[in-house]
C-alpha positions as semicolon CSV with decimal commas, in nm:
position;residue;x (nm);y (nm);z (nm)
1;X;0,456;8,165;6,483
2;X;0,556;8,470;6,278
3;X;0,395;8,306;5,964
4;X;0,068;8,263;6,148
5;X;0,082;8,632;6,261
6;X;0,163;8,736;5,908
7;X;-0,132;8,556;5,765
8;X;-0,375;8,688;6,040
9;X;-0,238;9,044;5,985
10;X;-0,317;9,015;5,607
11;X;-0,647;8,855;5,666
12;X;-0,756;9,114;5,920
13;X;-0,639;9,391;5,701
14;X;-0,841;9,253;5,399
15;X;-1,156;9,172;5,597
16;X;-1,146;9,512;5,768
17;X;-1,113;9,688;5,423
18;X;-1,417;9,492;5,311
19;X;-1,616;9,574;5,607
20;X;-1,531;9,950;5,562
21;X;-1,651;9,946;5,197
22;X;-1,968;9,766;5,296
23;X;-2,032;10,023;5,563
24;X;-1,956;10,323;5,338
25;X;-2,206;10,161;5,088
26;X;-2,474;10,109;5,344
27;X;-2,425;10,456;5,476
28;X;-2,461;10,609;5,128
29;X;-2,780;10,401;5,055
30;X;-2,929;10,514;5,387
31;X;-2,854;10,869;5,291
32;X;-3,007;10,828;4,944
33;X;-3,328;10,653;5,069
34;X;-3,365;10,871;5,376
35;X;-3,313;10,552;5,605
36;X;-3,131;10,689;5,908
37;X;-3,118;10,344;6,073
38;X;-2,934;10,206;5,767
39;X;-2,693;10,493;5,779
40;X;-2,615;10,413;6,132
41;X;-2,567;10,059;6,042
42;X;-2,329;10,151;5,770
43;X;-2,129;10,387;5,998
44;X;-2,112;10,105;6,255
45;X;-1,982;9,856;5,994
46;X;-1,734;10,116;5,864
47;X;-1,591;10,159;6,211
48;X;-1,585;9,791;6,276
49;X;-1,388;9,754;5,964
50;X;-1,136;10,030;6,055
51;X;-1,082;9,868;6,392
52;X;-1,015;9,542;6,216
53;X;-0,782;9,681;5,973
54;X;-0,580;9,853;6,258
55;X;-0,556;9,526;6,444
56;X;-0,414;9,375;6,114
57;X;-0,169;9,661;6,085
58;X;-0,056;9,611;6,453
59;X;-0,014;9,246;6,392
60;X;0,196;9,330;6,097
61;X;0,412;9,572;6,296
62;X;0,457;9,328;6,569
63;X;0,584;9,054;6,298
64;X;0,816;9,304;6,152
65;X;0,977;9,349;6,494
66;X;1,060;8,996;6,539
């Protein structure tokens, strides 16, 4: 069970970081092109990634406590 939690933790942290990077990119592209909708999509994706990364960090903390 702890191994599953470790694997999920790493996976969530990696996927979250990827979503954050994608969000920052989309936000920047929207800013350059003047597309406010793309900027909002980018900010939303960045927040989604941040939340997923935090979930992974929490899973890691729970795994460490065992």
